[in-house]
N, C-alpha and C positions, 0 to 999 in steps of 0.2 A: 873214782869216787866223785871227782869234781864234775864229770859229765852227767852223772846220775842226778845231781842237784840242779844243774843248769838246763838240762834237756827239757823237763816239764815247763820251766819258766819260759824258755824259748818257744815251745809249742803253744803255750797259752798266749804268749805275746803275739805270735803269728795268727792265732785264732782271733784274737781281739782286733788286730789290724785288718784282717779279712772281713770281719763283721762291720767295722767302720767303713771300709771301702765299699762293701756291698750296700750299706746305707746311703753313701754318697751317690752311687750309681743309680739306685732307686729314686733318690731325690732329683737327680739330673734328668731322668727319664720323665718323671712327673712334670717337671718344669718345661721340658721340651714339648710334651703333649699340650700343655697350656699355650705355649707360644704358637704351635702349629694350629691350634683351634682359633686363636686370634688372627693368624694369617689367613685362615680359611674364611673367616667372617669378613675381613678386609677385602679379599679377592672377590667374594660374592658381591659386596657392595660396589666395588669398582666395576665389575661386570654389569651390574644393573644400571649403573650410571652411564656406561658406554652404550648399552642398549637404548636408554632413554635419549641420549644425545643423537644416536643414529635415527631414532624416530623423529626427533625434532628437526634434524637436518633434512630428512626426507619430506617432511611437511613444508619446510621453508623452500625447498627446491620446487615442490609442486606449486606453491604460492607464487614463486618467482616466475615460473613458466606461464602460469595463468595471467599474471600481470603483463608479462612480455607479449603474450598473444593479444590481450586487450589493447595494449598500446599500439601494436603493429596494425590492428584492425581499423584504427582511426585513419581516415583519408588524409588528414593533414600531416600525419607523421609517417605514414607508410612510404617505403622507398619505392620509387618508380624507376623502372628500367627503360632505357630508350631503345 
């Protein structure tokens, strides 16, 4: 007799707990997706910054080589070998 009364209570309690846990899992997945979206934006911005820096370094290297060639072409600075 006692199990007939407590059995539905236990089943409904388990059902309620399962619903709460399912809600928590869904909430965590939504939060994870927002975090991943934010990470994706940050990685994209970082990649773009790296590409811009690479372009700037290449320009500076070209400018440095050009300046080196101009300085070496001056007769008073050019190194003479004996």
